[in-house]
N, C-alpha and C positions, 0 to 999 in steps of 0.2 A: 688482263689478268687472270688467273684460275680461280675458281670457287674452293673452299674446303671440301675435302672428299669425303664423303659419308661412308659405311660401311655395305657391303651387299646386303639386301634384304633377303636374299635368299640362302646366305652362307649360314650352316650350322653351327650352334654355338655351345659349348660346354661351361655351364655355368649352374650358379645355385641362387635361390631368392635372396640369400643375404649379400651376395656380389652386388646385389642393385641398391642396397641401403648404405648409407653413409655411415662410417665409424662413429661419428658423433652426432647421429640423427637423433631429435627428440623423439621418434619412433623407438628407438632403444632406451629410453628412459621410461618410457610409459610401459614397455614391456617389463622392464625390471620392476617397475613400481607394482603393476596388476599382479605379477607372479608371486609376489611376496605378501599379497593380502590372504586373508583368512576369510573366505568367502562365506563359510557357514556362520562365524561369530556376527559378519555383517548381515546375514539373512538373506542372502543372495538364493533365488530360486534355483534349483537344480546345481545347487554347488557340489553335490554328490552324485555321480554318474550312475542312473539305474541298471540294474543288473538283468532286466528283462525289456522287450519292447524294442521299438525303434530308437538308435542313439539318437540323442540332442546334441546341439551345436555347444561347444565349450563356452560356457558364462564369463570365463575370462578374456576368450576373443572377442566376445559381443562388448565386453567393457571396454578393452583397449580400443575397438571400434569407433564408440561413441567419445571415448578422451580424446583419440585422434583427429575424430572428427569436429569437435568443438574448439580445438586449437586451431585449425585450418578453414572454418567457416563452413564445414560441412555438417548440416544439423539434421535435414529431414530423411526420414528413414529410405525414402527412393533414391535419394543422392549419395547415401551410405551405400546402399545395395549396388549402386553404378561405381563407385570408389574402390568397393572391394574386387571388381572384376579389371579395373582399369589402373587404379594406382598401384605402383610397385610397392612401395611403403605399407600400405594398406595389405597388399596379399602377403607380405612378409608376418605382417602382425596376426592376420588370419590363419596364416599357414596353408595358404589356396584356396580355403574355403569359403563359398558365394553365397551365405543365405539370401532370402529374399526378402522385400522389405516388410513385410507382415512379420517374419520372425524377428527383425532387426527391432522394428517397431513395439513388438508383444514385449521382447527384454526388458525397454525402458518403462513400459507401462507395469511390469509386474513387480520391478524392483526400485520403483522411483522413490521409497522412503529411503533407502539405502545409501544413495548416491551423497547425501549431505555427510553421512557418518564417514565415507572415502575421503572425503575431504580432510575431516579432522585427522584422520589416519596418516593422510600426508604429510599434515601440517605437525603431528606427533613425529615422524621421521627427520623432517627438515630441522626441527629444534632441536637435535644432537647435533646440529654443524654450525647453526647460527645463535646470536645473540638478540631475543626478541626485545622491545624497548613498550614505551606507551602506545596506544592506539588513536586512531583518529577514524571517528564516526561520521558517515555523510549517507545521504540519501539522493536517487538517482529514480527517476520515472522511467518505466520501460513499458512500451506499448504490450497491450494483451490483445489476443485473438477474438477483439471483439470492435466492431464498427461503432460510430457515434451513431449512425442511424438506429442500431440495436441496443442504444442506452437512453434511458429515461429518466429524467428529473421530476421532482413535485411538478413544478412550475411548468415544464416540457410537455406534460400530460395534460395539465389544466389547458394550457394553448392548444394541444391537438383536440382535446376534446369539445373544446368551445367551436374550433373550426368544424369538426365533423357533425356539430348539433346544426349548424348554420347549413351546411351542405345538404344533411337530410332534409331539413325543413325545405329547402330549395328545390330538391328533387320530389318530395311529395308536393309543393305547389305545381311544379311543372307536370306532374301526374293528373293532378286534379284539372289543370288548364287543358290537358290532353282530353282528357274525358270528355269534355265540354265540347270538343269539336268533332263533328260526324264522319268526314271524309280523312283516311288516312292518307292518300295520294296527296291532298291539301299539305298536310304537314309536311311531306317530303318536300313539295314546291316552295314552302316559305323557310326551308332550312332547318326545322326542330328534328330533335332526335326522336326516334322512333321509342313505342313504349315498351318494347323488349330492353332495349340500350337502357332507358332510365331506369326501369325495375333491376338490371343489373347493376348498375353503378349504385342505386339504393341499396341493394343487398350487400354490396361491398361494404360502403360506407357504415351502414349499421353493423356489419361483423366488425370493422375496425374499431368502431365505437365502444360495442361490448368487450372487446379485448383490451382496450385502452383502460375503460372503466375497470375492468379486473385487476389489471395493473395497479392502478390508484389505491383501488380497495386493499389488496395486500401490503403495498408500502405502508398504508395508514395503520392497518392491523398490526404490522410489525415494526412500525416505527423507524422505517427506513427513508433515507434523503432520497435515493436515487436506485435504479434496478438496470441492471445487464442482463440481456437475454441468452447471448451465445455463452458469454463467460459469467457466471452471476455472482462470482468473487471480485470481479475486476471493478474498478470505480472510475469516473471521470474526473481527470485531474490538469492541472494547469501547467506548462511547461514552457521551454523557450518557444515551441512551434504553436502555441496555442493550447487547445484543449484537446485531450486523447483520452481515449480508456485506459487504463494502465494499471500498473502496480508500482508501489513504492518500496524499491529494494535499498534495504539499510546494510552496509559494509563496515565491517571492523577493520582497518588496515595498519598495519605495523608501522613504527617511525623508524626503524632502522633497515629492515628488508624490503619495505613495500608490498609485502605479501598479504593477501587477504586472509584473517586468522580467521573470523566468521561472518555470517551475513544472517539478515532476519526478512524473510519475505512478508510484505505487509500490503494492506490494500487503505492504509492511512492517507489522508489527503495532505496532510502536512507531518512534519517531523516532530512536534510536541509529543513528549511522554514516550520515545523511541530510544533512548539512549541507555536505559538501563536494561531493556530486554535485549538489545544488541550485543552489550558487553558482558551479561552475564555467564553465558555458559564458556567464556575464555577467562574469567575470573577464577584464580584459584583461592582455596580457603585459607591458606596460610601466607598468602604474598598481596601485598596492594596494587590494583591496577590503575593507571593512570589513563584518562580518556579526554582527547580533545573534540569538541564540536563546535558548530557555528551558531550564530544567533537564534538560528531556528529552532534550537533545541531546549531553548529557556523556558523550564517550566520547574516550578518549586518541588512538586511531588517528584517528578523523575529525578532530579537532583538530590532529594532526600533519600529516595530509594536506592541511587547510587552509593551514596555514603554508607548507609546501614550493610551495604554488599561489600564491604572495603573495595570500592571504587570512586576515585577521586575524580570529579567532573570539572574539565576546564573549558567552560561554555562561554564563547567570546561576548566581551561584555559591550553595552552600549555606550555611545559616546558622553564622557563626564561621569561614568560610574567607575567605580572602584573595586567593587565586590557584590555578593548578593548575600540577602537577608534572608534566611531560611527559619521556618517555624515548625516545630516537632511538638509531640503531644509528652508532657512529662510523665515518667514513670520511677519511682524511686526504687533503686536496687544497687547492690553490692557489684561492682566490675574491675576486672583488669586493665587498665589502661595500656599497658605494656604487649597485651594480646593483640595478634594480628587475623585473630579467628572473627569471623564476620558476625557470629552472635555476640561476643564479648564488645566487638566494636559498637554493634547497633544498642548494647545494652547502655554503654557507656554515653552514647549520645544522648539517649532518652533520659538518663540522668542527670544530665547538665553536666557531663565531664568530657574534656578533650582527648581522645585517644592519641596516645604517642606517637603513631603513623602519621596523625594528621596536623601535628604541630607544624606550623610555618604556612598553611594551607586555611585553617580554620584560624580566623584572629581572635574571636573570643565568643564565649557559650554563658549564656545567662538564663536563669530561670525567674520567671516572671507570673503574676496572676492576672489573668484577664478574665472579662466576661463574655460568655458563648451563649448563642441561641440553642436551647434543647432538642435535638432531632427526634421526631417521633418514628417509632418501628413501624416495619410494614403491615404488622398487624392493626396497628393504631390508625395509620394513614386510611382516609376514605376519599375515594375518587371524587374531585371537584365537579358539580354539576353546574351548569349555564342556566342561570333565572331564565332564560328564553328557550321554549321546548324544541321548534323545529329550527330548520335551517333558514327558512321564508322570515321567521320571525327575528333570528338574529340577522339577517340581511336588512330586514326592515329599520331594525334600530340602529345598525351600522349606518343607512342612509341618511340618519338626522344629525350625522356630525361625528360620530364615535368610530374606534377601534374595537370592534368585539372578538372575544377569544372564545373559541370553541375547545373545551380542554378534553374532550373526549377524542377528538381527530386532531388535536394539535395544530390547529390553523386560526387564522384572525380575519374577520373580514373587515375591509376598509370601507370608508364613507362612498368611494367611487364604484363601489359593488364587486372588487378585484378580491382575490383570495392572498393572503400573506403567508409564507410555509416558513418554517424553523430554519434558521442559517446557523444559529450557533449556540451553546451554552456558555454563559459567562461564570467566572471565577465564583461570584457571590449565588449562583444557582439560576438567576434570571434568565430567560430564552429569548433571543432576539429573533424578529420575523422579518422578511421583507420579501418583495418580489420584484427584480430588476427590471424583467420585460415589462411589467403592466405600468411601472412607473414611468419608464420612458415614454411610452405612447398614451399616458394619460392625459384625458381634456382637460381635469380639474387639477393638474397640477400643480399652478400658483395658487390654487385655492386652499391646497393639503399642506405643500411642503416648499419651503424658501430657503433650504440648506445648500451646503457647498456641492454635495455629492449629486450623482445623478439620480438616486433614488432614495424612499424612506426607508429607515430603521427604527423598529420600535421593540421595547424591552417589556416583557410582562415576567412580573414576580408571581409564585405558584398559586398564590392567592388572589389575582388580579385578573378579573374577569372583563374588563372594560376600560377604556381610556379616552378620555374625549379629544377630538382634533381640535386643537384650539383657534388655529387660523380659520378652517372652515365654520365653525359655530361664530367665530367674529365676524364673519364674512356675512352670516345670516343673522347676525343680532344676537346670538343666544350665548347662554352660559353653561358649562358642563363640568361635572366632577365625576373622578373614577368610581367605579363600582367595584368593592371588594367585599370578599366572605367575612363572616364573624367571625374566623378563628384567629386569634391571637396566640405568639409564640411566647413561651417563657424562657427566661436565662438564667443560667449558672455560672457561678464564679469556679473557674480551672488554671491549673497550673500548665504553662509551655515551655518550652525551650527556645532561646532564640539566638541562631547560629550567624556569625559573617563568616563567610565563603570567600578568600580571595583567589582567584586562578591566576594560573602562570602564564604570563604575557608572553615568554619566550617560547612556551611550547604551542601557544595559542597562534603565533605568527607564522609557524612552520605547517598548520593545518592546509592550507591550500595546494602546497606542493604532494600531499598525501593521498588524498581522496580522490581526486580529478584524474590520476594517471590510471589506476585500474579499471574505472568505468570508460573511460576514452577507449583504451586497447580492448576490452570486451566489447562495446557497442561497435567499434569502427573497424578494428583490425581483425578482430574475430566475429564479425557479422551476427553479433548477438544484440541488436537493437531493438530486437521483437521478440514475443513470444509465440512459441508455435503450438502448445499445449493450453489447455482448458482448466481452471480450478488452481486454488492456492495451493494443494499439495503437490500438483504436477509441476507448476513452475518453479517451485523451489526444488525440485529435483533437477528441471532443465539449467537453473541458473547454478546449481551446484557443478554440472558439468563443466560450463564457463569458468568458474572459480579455481577448479581443479587443473584444467588446462591453462588459464592464466599464471597460477603459482607454479607449473611447471616450465612454463618458458620464463619466467622471470628468475626463480631459483637455477636455472642452467646458467643464464646471463651473471648472475651473482656469487655462483661457487664454481662454476667451470664443470665441464662434461664428468671428469673423472670423479671428483669430489661428490658430485651427484650420483653418481653410480655406485659409490660404496655407502651412501646412505640409504638408496632405494633397495639394496640388497641386505641391508641391517634386518 
């Protein structure tokens, strides 16, 4: 049989760039959308051509290049440069110009803040052709441009410093031993390292030790639990693949169209407290927005903030629960329950009255009087001082069978001589300290902790400076009591508002079908499962490009090419 016959490569052809682009190509949608943008309003650099000097590349062409590249998984400036020479659709978008990778990269760097505004403009145009419903909020960890080796937690630095201290001592011991031997030739015969090699290794260890101590000092001064060297805004987070240095991207996905209405770039390890910040930009003042989220968003302050802003939070309930009990501060005032403005809604809630828009969602609203501890102002508060002056004194006291807190450095010394650092702050204000690595390999584990977990966790209140290790003292035949400061808190009677919020179970059951699909498409189909740029501001712009490209692809499937073209040109 014969093969399919191709055309002669040397045959001259009469054609245009448009003839190589399909009539319903996504490139034509991107072109129509960008051509209709007001670049000056979006604060795009060089939005107006200069009258003098060397002509610049058209910013519209550069923006088309980046959106097309994000949709097709071509993200780096060097690959975009190659695509502008080889890809026919890109050549059509760029009108045949081929900027180098530095010019392409500089455009993104100079306009990184405008990319999220472009996403909002796209959604504004699409809103004319679709009906938006409620939104589903969820987060996903996207790998940052920072390796785990260049990320340090407090415990990791403690281990590295301890390890390097031992190595420095060993190198000094070997140098002293080497100095006592007269003949260098004998050293080589015995297989010992030369003095020059040992001095080099000692210097390297001392330099690293000094650098790690500087990291730890910086973290303690700024109250940080971890630090990333390459991308200082990224954090070590746990995901399905273990631990990675990442960003936690929050998206608000529409229930009717599955479009990304908005997103919020964060470096928070968990989703607690991120529902209101993600939804507030798409919430309109005269409309009620309903939000669905999983159980990881269960946070009383966050749900109250949503209700105050005209957002109804439908957070998935734990087994056996039928609603959430929320507590607000009471403020007597006159309000209009029929109003849908966020100011009036907030005023009604704090006055103990259910707004009309929330009837059916809030079952009850009750004003009660309770006693609360009076919080001292920052001017009145005085930093706690440990009764033990030096670190050695605190360690000596801990070795007697106590957990001793250093309030100035915000750490705890345990009886085994290890350092426990802050793990989390509880709702009552107590700080929880732990050191998983030290507990797992501690030789005194059975003497200190006999719980079910693999490590010891201990909570300290603001006024608590010392706690006895009961099992340790019991093993040594001693008794111990906690040491507290002399400060006592006063209480006063205050009024609060108790709300009973009952989320919509039908909406909650559809959450999984909404939020997962956009993340899967962006990460795998569009090759955006990792960030190329560093810093919160830059990765926000980088994800905005992916969100724009996803929305264009999704809108075309939803509305069809012709409808989309009419909306893009509007």
